[in-house]
C-alpha positions, 0 to 999 in steps of 0.5 A: 346597932353600932356593931352591925354597922361596922360589920356591914362596912367591913363586908362592903370593903371585902366585896369591893377588894375582891371585885377589883382584884382581877381587874387590870390597872386603870390606864388614863389616856392623856391628850398630848400636844404635838409639841410634847409628842415630838419632844418625847420622840426626840428624847427617845432617839437621843437615848438610843443614840447615846446607847449606840455610842456607848456600845460602839465605844465598848466595841472600839476599846475591845478592838483596840485591845485585840489589835494591841495583843496582835501587835505584841504577838508580832514582836518576837521576844526571847523565851528565857531559859530558867535553868542555872547557868554555867560560867563556861571555860572550855575547849573545842573537840572534833568528832574524831577526837571525841570518838577515839581513845584520845578523848580519855587523855584530854578529859584526864588532862582537864581534870585539875584545871579551870576548864569546865566545858567541851564543845563537841562536833555533832553535825560536822563540816561535811554535814554528817552526824557523829553518832547514831542519832534516834531521829527519823529525819536523820535516818531518812537521809542516812547522815548519821555515822558511828564516829562516836560509838557510845554517845550516852557513855561519853555524856555520862563520863563528861557530866560525872567529871562536872563538865558542861557539854555543848553540841556544835552543829554546822548549819548552812554549810552542808555538802552531804544534805545536798546529795539528798536534797539538792533543792535545798542548796544554793543554786545558780540560774541554770540549776547547778549547785554552787561550790565553794573554794573547798569544793563544798555546797551550802544550803540556801538559808531561805529553804525552810524545809532545811530549818525543820531538818536541823531543828530536829537534829538540835531537838535530838541533841537536847533529848540525848542530854547535851547542855547547850546547842551551838550553831556555827556557819549561821550565815551566807557564804561569801566566797567567789561565785556567790553572785551567780546564786539565785536568791529572793529579791530580799537578799539583794538588799538585806540578808540579815532578815532571813538569818535573824528569822532562822535564829529566832526559829531555833531559839523558840525550838530550844526554849521548848526543850529548856536547853541553852542556845548559842551562835558562833559569829564572825568577830569582824561583823562587830561594828562593820555594816559591810561585813554584816550585810555580806554574811547576814549576821546582825550582831546586836539583833542576834544578841537579842535572840540567843542565850550566848553570843560566841564571836570568833575574835581570833587575832589572826582574823583581823587585818593589819591596823585593826584596833590601832595594832599594826599586826593584830596576830602579834598582839593577842591581849590588845586585839582581844581587848579591842574586839571586846570593847567594840562588842560592848560599844555595839551592844550598849547602843542596843541596850537602851530599850531595856530588852534582853541581851545574850551573854558574850562568850568569845572564841579565842585563838589556840593555834598558830596562824603561820599562813600570815606574813606577820604572826607569832607562835601561840602557846601558853603565854599567848593563850593566857594573854587572851584569857586575861584580856577577856577578864579585863574587859569585864567578861567571864566566859571563853572558849579556845579553838584548836582544830587539831585539838592540840592543847597545851594544858599548862596554859590553864590554871588549876581549879584552886588558882582559877577560884582565887583569881575569880575572887580577886577579880570580884574584890577589884570589881567591888572596890572599883564600884565603890570608888566610882560611887564615891567619886559621883557622891563627891562631885554631886556634893560639890555641885550642890555647894556651888549652887548654894553659894550662887544663890547666896 
């Protein structure tokens, strides 16, 4: 009987569960007071508001991040070339010399000296390219000549001798391109081209089509195997009659902006080629606002844009009284040292941000400035005095300029002498560093003792 009752109850439970299985959940309707409904509505609105504010905060942070990235993109930064650098000790070579038998004589004379680099004219003062360059823009203008008949062979010859080869490109003085693209040139209000005292035309730095032209020349030099591209005449012309040239309004107040923009443009192009990039600048712009504004070369700003700054600090370029020297050309050591101290001072002022700065590699005078009233002949002793001034000023690289390429190779040390001198300089530098550190340590210890005595 008991089993039958249990079975009956079990069947009822199964029936009940199966009957309820397909039924929806029972919902109970609650009678809410108006106050409760209003409270729940307010809670819902508050939740929506908080969600909206949270979303707005997320979007605001995303916008801020995007704006910060955009600002960083607007701040130009130098791309660092990661190749090993060469501590250059070189001389200037014209394209005519490089393309003649005389080049072999010069290379042989360099063999046993400390010299390890040459700067060769590739785009010369007339705007002509010194070899048959495989460059459509150059071919289109007909600017290339066959002055250096076998550039690959010359580069190979130099590299096998262990020389670092720099391509010199004259920049905004380019009379040849003016015959093909007069619209690129400095023009007067009547449309005529400005001509300098040597009868040469200059490019208008604001003409960006020309930027592409000279950048393509630099690209080709990089492709052909040059180790470095060096720009000369990266500036405005300053000769008489320039007041008649028509420029944008900006040029009336600050010429440095467009020169800086151009240099950065070229730096980016050369970085893509992984080739070092340098710029020749007037030595007189260092620390001189007037000269800076006149030529458009801002020394510390340009130093943030190139791999090497090459100030032309020829003693003959400085007026009487500069650096406290009556006649700078007659004091090569003191003049070079004075110029490089000015360079250090100016660059140190701009180094506070911890940003990039170029290596300074000055051009030295390798010629006699007989056109001056007060001058001295520049030979072995004078050139050596300049080089020693570079080293004594804390710099390690230099270039010597002689327009005719007439160099007295006895002015340069042998490789062995140069290496011994370098080691001696390094030893002195280490000793001086230790001396300075020891002096600081003693002074700090003395201050600590005084502080301790005062507290007692």
